[in-house]
N, C-alpha and C positions, 0 to 999 in steps of 0.2 A: 347447540344440538350435536350429538355423537355422530361422528363420521360414519357413514357406511362402509362395509368392507371395500378394500381395492383389489381383492382378488378377482383375476380375470375367470371367466365361465372355465377354460381349462384347468385352472388351479382349483376351482370350486370341485369339479368332477373329482379331480386328484386327490382333494381331502376327503371327499365322500367315499371313495375307493378303500380307504384306510378301514372303514367299518362296515361297508355294505357290499356284497358281493353282487356282481351282474347290473340289472336293470339300468343299462346305460343310456336308454331314451328318457327315462324318467329324471335320470341325474342331469342330463343336458337341458332339459326343460327348466327344472328348478334353477341350474346354475345361470341359465339366461335372465330368467325372470329377477333373480338376484341383482345381477349386473345391472340391468335395465333401471332398477331402483338408484343405482349410483349414478348412472346417465342422467336420469332425471333431474337430479338435483344440480346438475351442471348445466342445464337448458335454462334459459334466461326466461324470467316471467315476462308476458303472462302465459306463455306456450307451456310452461313447467306445470301449472295448475291442470293444464288440460290433459296431461299425459296420465293416465290411469294405470294401474296394475293389470297384467293379463293374467287373471286367475286360472289355477290349474286344476283339471280333474283327472284324478288318477283312478284308473280301472284295473281292478286284478284282486285275485283270491287274498285270503286272509295268510299272515305270515311270509308275505315276499318282500317286504321292507318299504311299504308306502309310508307309515307312521315314522319309521326311523330315518328316513330320508329327509321329511319335513323338519323332525327334530334336531338333526345334524345341521340342517341349512339355518335353523334359528342361532344355533349356537357360533356358526361361522360368522353369521352376521350381527352377531352380539345384539339380536333385536328381542322384543317383547314377543314370548311365543305362548299360544294357548292351543290345547288340543280338547276337543269336546265332541261329544257324539250326538249326531243328529236325533236319534231316536230317544233322548233324553229330554227334548223340548216338546212342548205342547203349544198349540194356537191359543192366541190370546183368548181368554174367556173360559179355558180349561184349567183344572188344577194341573199345577207343575211349573218348571222353569220356563220363563219366557226368554227368546233369543236376544233381546238386550242385554240380558246378563253376561252374555259371551264377551261385551265391549267391556262392561263394568269388572268382570273379572281379568280381563287383559290389562286393563289400567291398574287394579290393584297390584298385578304382577310387576308392572313397568315401576310402579312407586317404590315397592320393595327393592327392585333392582337399582334404581338410581340413589335410593337410600344407602343401601350397602356401598355404591360407588362413593358416595360422599362421605361415608364414614371412613373409608380407608384412606381419603385424603386428610381428614382431621386426625387420624390414629395416632401419630407422634404428640400431637399437641394435646390431646385428651389423655395419654398416658402421662405425661408431664404434670397435668393439674391433678390427676388422680394420684401421683406420688407425693404432690404437695399435701394433700388432703390425709393420704395415709400418715404423712410426717407429723401432721397437725395433731393427729390422734395418739401417736406415740410420744411425740415433744412437744407438747404445745407451748407457744410464746407470745407474750404480748409486748412486742418491740416497742409501743408508745412509751411504756412507763420505765425503760430502760436507759440508763446512762450509756455514752459510747464504749466505755471500756467492757459493760456487762454485755451489751450488745453484740460486740465482736467476739466475746467468749462465747455466747449462745450461738451466733451464727457458725462458729467453727465446729461447736458440738453437735449443731443441726446438720452439717455439712457430712460428717463422720458418719452419722445415723442413716443419711441419704445414701452414702455408699453401702453401708450394711444391709440396707432395705433393697437396693438393685441386688445385691449379691445373694437375697433370699435368706438371711439369717434371722429376718422376722416372720417368716413365712407362716409358722405355725402357732405364732402368737395370738392368743384371743383378745378380740377387741368389740366393743358396742358399738353400733352405727344405727341411724336413723334412715330408713327408707319409706317410700310412699306406700301406702296400702289401696290396691286396686280390688274393691270388692263390690260390685254393682250388679247383682243379680237380675235387676230390672232391664239391663241391656239385652240380655238374652230373650226376654218376654218380646222386646219391641222388635228383635232380629226375626224371632221365630214369625212375628207377624207381617213380616215382609217388607218393612218399610227401608231397610238397608238396599233390598234388593231393586227398590225403585229409586234408588240414588239419592235417599234421603239421609244425610248424615246425622242420623239420631244420636249416636253416641257423642259426636262433638257438640250437638246441641244440649244434651243433657247434661253433658260434662261440668260446664260451667255452674250449674244450678246445685251442685253438691261440693262442699269444702272438701279439699284432700286430707285424707286420713293418713297419719303417719304412725311407724310402731317401731319399736326397737329391735334390733336382731343382733345376737352375739355370733359372730363368724371370725374366722382365722384372717389375719393380716392380707394373706394371698387372696382369700375370696372378697375381702374388703376392696382391695385394690381393682378387681374386676368389675364389681358394682358401680365403684366410682368410675371408672373408664367409660362403663355403658351410659351413664348419667352425663358425664362431660361430653360425649359424642353427641348425645340428643340435644345437648344445649349449643353446640357448635354448628349442628346441621340447620341450614336454613330450609324449613319446610315449604315455605312459598317457592323458592327455586327448585326442590326436590319436585313438587307436584308440576310446575311449568315444564321441566325438562322431561318428566315422564308422559305427559300428556302430548307433547311434540314428539316423543319417540314414538308412542302408540300410533299417532296420525301418520308419521313419514316412514316408520320402519317396522310396524307391528305386523305380525305373521299369525293368523288363524288357521288352525288344521281342523277342518270338520270332517269327522270319520263316520261311517256308517250312512252315507247320504241315501245310498239305496233303500236303506229301511222307511224313508219317507217318500219313495217314489212307488207311482203304480199300485196296483192291487186294490184299487178303491172299492169298497163294500157297501156302497150305496148309504153311507152314513151311519153304518151299523158297527159295534165292536170297537176295537183297539185302532182301526185304520181311521176313524172320524175325523181326526185332525191333522191327517199326513198331509195333504194339500195345503191347509192351513199353516202348517209348519214351514212349507216351501215358501208360501206368499209372506210370512214374517221374516225369513232369512232374506227375501229378495232386497228390501229396503238398505238392510245392513251392508249387504254386498254391492249394491248399486252406489251407495253414498248417502249417509244420512247424518243426523246428529243425535247422539245419545246423551242423556243426562246422568252424569255419574256424582257421587259423593265429592269427587275432587273439582267438578265443573263439567262443562260440555266438550265432547270428545267426537270430532268428525272422522267418518269411516271411509271416505271418498279413496285413501291412498293406502289402506290397509291390504295386505296381499292374502288373499283365500285360498287355501289349497283344500279341495275337496278329495273324499276317496270313498270306493266302495267297492265289494265284489261283485255286484251286478249280475250275479248267477241266475236269480229268480225274476227280477225286474231288469230293465235296460235304462241307460241314461235318456233315451227318447221318451220315457215315460214321466220323467220330471216335467214340470209346467215349462212352456217355452221360454218366458223371460228368465227363469233360472237357469235353463240351458245357455242361453245367450251370455249370460255373466261367467261362464266357464268356457272361453273360447280355445284354450289350449287343453287337449286331451291327449292322454298318453296311457297306453296299455301295459301293464307289468305282466311278464311271463311267469308261468308256474315253474317252480324248482324241481330239478332232477338231480340225479345221484353226483354228476360231477359238481354242480353248484352246490350241494350240501357238503362234499368234500372240501371245497374251497371255503365254505362257511365256517367249517370246523377248524380250519387251519390258517387262513389267510389275515382276517380281521384282527386289529389290536386287541379288541376285546373278545376274540374268539372263545367258544365254549371250552375248548381244550386248554387255553390258557388261564381261564377263570377255574376250572377244576383242579389244574395243576397247582396254583397258587393256595387253593384253599386247603390242599391235602399237605402241601409243605408247611403249612402253620402246625401241623401235627406231626412234622418231621418224616412223612411219608413221600417217596418220589414217585411220580406217575411217569410212565413211559410209553407213549402212544407210537405204536407200529402203523405203518402204511396200510398193511391189510387189516388192522383193527379199526382204523378211521374208515376205510372203505366199506367195511362190514356194517357200520353203525349207519352210514349214509344209506347204503342199500336197503337196510332193515327200515328206516324212516320212510324212503321212497314206498317199499311195499305197504306200509301202514297207511301211508296218505291215500294211496290206490284203492286200498279194501276198505277204508273207513273214511271218515270226515278227513277232507284236505285241510290241514292246518298250518300248510307251509313249513318254514324253518322251525317253527315253535316245537314241531314233533320231535326235533334233534334233543330238545331239553328233557322230554320224558324218557326217550330212549337211553340218552347219558346218565339220567338218574339211576335207571333200573340197572343198566351196567355197572355201575358204581355203587350200588346200593350196600353192599356187604363191606365194601373198604371204607365208605362213609360212616357206617355205624362202629366199625371196628377200628377206625383210624388210631386211636389213642394206644392201642395194644400192637400197632405195626409199626411203631416208632422206629426209624433207621432202616426200614425195608425199601425195596424197590418193588414197584407193580407194574408188570408189562402188559400192555393192553393190546393184543393182537386178535385176528379173526377167530381163532380158537377160544381166546378167553371170552370174548363177546357172544359166541355161539353157547358157552358153557353156561355163562349168566343168563341168556335169553331161551336156553334149550327147554325149559319146563314149560314156557309159554307160546314158544313159536309153534308148537303142535296144536296149540289151543285153537278153535275156530274164531272166537270173539277175542282178538288180541287186545282190542282198545280197553277191554275190561281190566286187563293186567298193567297196560303200559300208561294209560291215562290216569 
């Protein structure tokens, strides 16, 4: 099984600080949760199995970093991670997705993750085999019918061609190869029927009933080698091992982020309208979070040690309106604060993936240099806060809409501005937004 990250909580917070501004309480809580998983694996059985994850409920308005914290945490842990919206699910018996599909999707993700890791391990071996197959196309030799002298000469010629092939001398030569043809529309019918959702591997069951069709394709030698490498990787990867590792990784280090939990809390309407299955969704989520066994197309998956991080704005309802059993399964609660002007300035400048770095890099591709002055950054932050106060508070996402409007003309005319510098200061920002700042409904223009 893959080793959990050995980062200390302090180091985890430091890593999260590279991308997320503020919200130190939330960062601290998720860092402790991650470290506790590492600690649990070092506790001797049977106590190890008794230690369950301390699930976290993040409470705060949209756009303050809830999802980003969970997503970055999963990358640090190199763990299977899935983000879902609670509002997308329905109670069993209603039309829609059932909550067990969360675990099936997480397992699918883990299988793909492990498959990619295993593919990298056999990359060199697959490349060597693909090279030999390409050589067989260009210079086929039947060594069995050759005498020693002829064999020596052929091997010498083949070695020379191998060097030329590695140097790309044959890349554009056209060759004909035989590939498998995958065309079974019946699968989509079964998939739509929901059998895959139920964990029944219908494609695997039906695949053996139909002979594999093959067809000839004319491609360049370079494309042929890529196709051969993919085929050889599949042959070298042990799928049973992949599935076993993936399930173990889901069970021991999987992270599920359930967003919009507040959308299925409270405001019951007496069984009428869209609220009818809200409490039902909570009750269906409960066994998954408590610990149960879910049937997937890869086998049984136990959810006892999966870490669940839930989030919601809870501006209309409150966490106390969740059913008591579900509340008890999120013992760690942390409230994320709203963002102000200083936070926005830091978000624009500090993270490694900050908006200013993104826009600067995008414009550099056209030969345009963006120079952001402190006054310009402060003005963008100030206007974003104003819009959030006067209209819907969408947190840091407001910065994207304001930045896009400020740089709209430059983005449109970038190809004509090659070699020029654009200085973004407070005056520049006001000029770009002067026509709309006077309007009463700013969101009409900015959003």
